[in-house]
C-alpha positions in Angstrom: 12.0 27.5 40.8 12.1 26.4 37.2 9.4 23.9 36.4 10.5 20.6 34.8 8.7 19.4 31.9 8.0 15.5 32.0 8.9 14.0 28.6 6.7 11.4 27.3 8.2 8.4 25.5 7.3 7.7 21.9 5.4 4.4 23.1 3.4 6.3 25.7 2.5 8.9 23.1 1.5 6.2 20.7 -0.6 4.6 23.6 -2.4 8.0 24.2 -3.2 8.4 20.6 -4.7 5.0 20.1 -8.0 5.2 22.1 -9.0 8.4 20.0 -8.6 6.4 16.8 -10.6 3.5 18.4 -13.3 5.8 19.7 -13.6 7.6 16.4 -14.1 4.1 14.6 -16.6 2.8 17.0 -18.7 6.0 16.9 -18.7 6.1 13.4 -19.8 2.6 13.1 -22.6 3.2 15.7 -23.9 6.4 14.1 -24.0 4.4 10.6 -25.9 1.5 12.5 -28.4 4.0 14.0 -28.9 5.8 10.9 -29.7 2.6 8.8 -32.2 1.4 11.7 -34.0 4.8 12.0 -34.3 5.7 8.3 -34.2 2.0 6.9 -32.8 2.8 3.3 -33.1 0.3 0.5 -30.8 -2.6 1.4 -29.7 -2.8 -2.2 -28.2 0.5 -1.6 -26.6 0.3 1.9 -26.7 -2.1 4.8 -25.8 -1.8 8.5 -22.3 -2.6 9.9 -24.0 -5.4 12.0 -25.1 -7.0 8.7 -21.7 -6.6 7.1 -20.0 -8.1 10.2 -22.5 -11.0 10.1 -21.8 -11.6 6.3 -18.0 -11.5 7.0 -18.3 -14.0 9.7 -20.4 -16.3 7.4 -17.7 -16.1 4.6 -14.8 -17.1 6.9 -17.0 -19.7 8.9 -18.0 -21.5 5.6 -14.6 -21.0 4.2 -16.0 -19.7 0.8 -13.8 -16.4 1.0 -10.4 -18.2 1.2 -9.8 -19.3 -2.2 -10.4 -15.8 -3.6 -8.4 -14.4 -0.6 -5.4 -16.5 -1.1 -5.2 -16.0 -4.9 -5.6 -12.2 -4.5 -3.0 -11.9 -1.7 -0.4 -14.1 -3.9 -0.7 -11.7 -6.6 -0.4 -8.9 -4.5 2.6 -10.1 -2.4 4.6 -11.2 -5.6 4.0 -8.1 -7.6 4.6 -5.8 -4.5 7.9 -7.5 -3.6 9.2 -7.4 -7.3 8.1 -4.0 -7.8 9.8 -2.8 -4.5 13.1 -4.7 -5.3 13.4 -3.1 -9.0 12.1 0.4 -7.8 14.6 0.6 -4.9 17.6 -0.5 -6.9 16.7 1.6 -9.8 15.7 4.6 -7.6 18.9 4.6 -5.8 20.9 4.4 -9.0 18.9 7.4 -10.6 19.2 9.4 -7.3 23.0 9.0 -7.3 23.6 10.1 -10.9 22.7 13.7 -12.0 23.0 12.7 -15.6 20.7 9.5 -15.2 18.3 11.6 -13.3 18.0 14.1 -16.0 17.5 11.6 -18.7 15.0 9.4 -16.8 12.9 12.1 -14.7 10.6 13.0 -17.5 10.0 9.3 -18.5 9.3 8.5 -14.7 6.8 11.5 -14.4 5.0 10.7 -17.6 4.5 7.1 -16.8 3.4 7.9 -13.2 0.8 10.2 -14.8 -0.4 7.6 -17.2 -3.7 5.9 -16.1 -2.1 2.4 -15.8 -5.3 1.1 -15.1 -6.5 1.7 -18.6 -3.7 -0.7 -19.7 -5.0 -3.6 -17.4 -7.0 -5.2 -20.4 -3.9 -5.2 -22.6 -1.9 -6.9 -19.7 -4.5 -9.4 -19.3 -4.4 -10.0 -23.1 -0.6 -10.6 -22.8 -0.3 -12.6 -19.5 -3.6 -14.4 -19.6 -6.3 -14.6 -16.8 -4.1 -16.4 -14.2 -1.8 -15.1 -11.6 0.6 -13.6 -13.8 -1.8 -11.0 -15.0 -2.5 -9.9 -11.3 1.2 -9.5 -10.6 1.7 -7.5 -13.8 -1.1 -5.1 -12.9 0.1 -4.8 -9.3 3.8 -4.0 -10.5 2.5 -1.3 -12.9 0.6 0.5 -10.1 3.1 -0.1 -7.2 6.5 0.5 -8.9 6.3 4.3 -9.5 5.5 5.5 -5.9 8.3 3.6 -4.4 10.6 4.5 -7.4 9.9 8.4 -7.1 10.3 8.4 -3.2 13.4 6.4 -3.5 14.9 8.9 -6.0 13.9 11.7 -3.6 15.5 10.2 -0.7 18.7 9.4 -2.6 19.0 12.9 -3.9 18.3 14.2 -0.3 21.4 12.5 1.1 23.9 15.1 1.9 26.7 15.6 -0.6 29.2 15.8 2.4 28.4 12.1 3.3 29.0 11.2 -0.5 32.4 13.2 -0.5 33.3 11.5 2.8 32.8 8.0 1.2 35.1 9.1 -1.7 37.6 10.4 0.7 37.7 7.1 2.5 37.9 5.3 -1.0 34.6 3.6 -0.5 33.6 1.4 -3.4 30.5 2.0 -5.3 28.8 -0.8 -3.6 29.9 0.4 -0.1 28.5 3.9 -1.0 25.3 2.4 -2.0 24.7 0.2 1.0 26.3 2.5 3.8 25.4 5.9 2.6 22.8 6.1 0.0 20.4 3.4 1.4 20.4 4.3 4.9 19.9 8.0 4.0 17.0 7.2 1.7 15.4 4.6 4.0 12.7 6.9 5.4 11.8 8.0 1.9 11.7 4.3 0.7 9.5 3.4 3.6 7.2 6.3 2.8 6.9 5.0 -0.9 6.2 1.4 0.4 3.4 2.7 2.5 1.8 4.7 -0.3 2.2 1.7 -2.6 0.1 -0.7 -0.5 -3.3 0.9 -1.4 -2.4 1.0 -5.2 -1.2 -2.8 -5.0 -4.8 -3.5 -3.7 -6.4 -1.7 -6.3 -4.4 -3.5 -8.9 -5.5 -6.9 -7.7 -9.1 -6.1 -7.8 -8.8 -4.4 -11.2 -6.9 -7.4 -12.7 -10.0 -9.6 -11.4 -12.5 -7.2 -12.8 -11.1 -7.6 -16.3 -11.1 -11.4 -16.2 -10.1 -13.9 -13.7 -11.1 -17.3 -12.6 -11.0 -16.4 -8.9 -10.1 -13.5 -6.8 -11.7 -10.8 -4.4 -12.2 -8.6 -7.4 -14.4 -11.4 -9.1 -16.1 -12.1 -5.8 -17.2 -8.2 -5.9 -18.1 -8.5 -9.7 -20.3 -11.5 -9.0 -21.9 -10.0 -6.0 -22.8 -6.9 -7.8 -24.2 -8.8 -10.7 -26.6 -10.7 -8.2 -27.2 -7.5 -6.1 -25.7 -9.1 -3.0 -24.9 -5.7 -1.2 -23.9 -7.3 2.1 -21.2 -9.2 0.3 -20.0 -6.2 -1.7 -19.6 -4.4 1.7 -18.1 -7.2 3.4 -15.4 -7.9 0.7 -14.6 -4.2 0.6 -14.3 -3.9 4.3 -11.8 -7.0 4.1 -9.7 -5.2 1.6 -9.7 -2.0 3.8 -8.8 -3.9 6.8 -5.8 -5.6 4.9 -4.9 -2.2 3.6 -4.8 -0.7 7.2 -2.7 -3.7 8.7 -0.2 -3.6 5.9 0.1 0.1 6.0 0.3 0.1 9.8 3.3 -2.5 9.6 5.2 -0.3 7.3 4.5 2.7 9.0 5.7 1.2 12.3 9.2 0.7 10.6 8.8 4.2 8.9 8.6 5.8 12.5 11.8 3.9 13.7 13.6 5.0 10.6 12.8 8.6 11.1 13.7 8.4 14.8 17.0 6.7 13.8 18.0 9.6 11.6 17.4 12.1 14.4 
């Protein structure tokens, strides 16, 4: 008799994968805690996870972290959204036109390879030490991953679909919204996911080169006062924000990939 294979739903597969990740993180933290307690390294160099957790709790309990967190997240959110809107629109236009792609591709590749962080001081000179400089640095770091992935997605759309849109006399706007954008959506979401980390780096970099508040400034002041627990606490907070934001985009990315099948 042929044996029937039992198919597992995507939700169940995700649920089965989750404990492994949680166990891995918990095991790593326990090992870190054990090694610090056994070898007792210099607390100016490294501290235990329990100390980091206590520092984070104190930062939120006293509310001292909120002004820096709010300012940094404002700069990240505004810069990220503006960069995404521009990059997606421009990427679809470049991907849809072979001539435009040939003219702009060298510029896109060159600018993507340029160390934008090195231009952060210039942006701060231009936009000042306020929110505008954070937004400018975030846009500069975020726009190219989204743009490159959007172009790749638009160019990956089958020419059969484009020709079908021409046959049905679809307008340019309808071709963009009903053919190119849905076809490029998985690539766009991948670009958005990759851009999260670069955007958070941009916020910190903008603070390091001059700011009145922000998580980057908090890190700089902690380093100057040799407050290692606070350095680790703010770094862990940034990593947690990156994980959460990336996880949200990854969720929609998986849904988009399933919708394409």
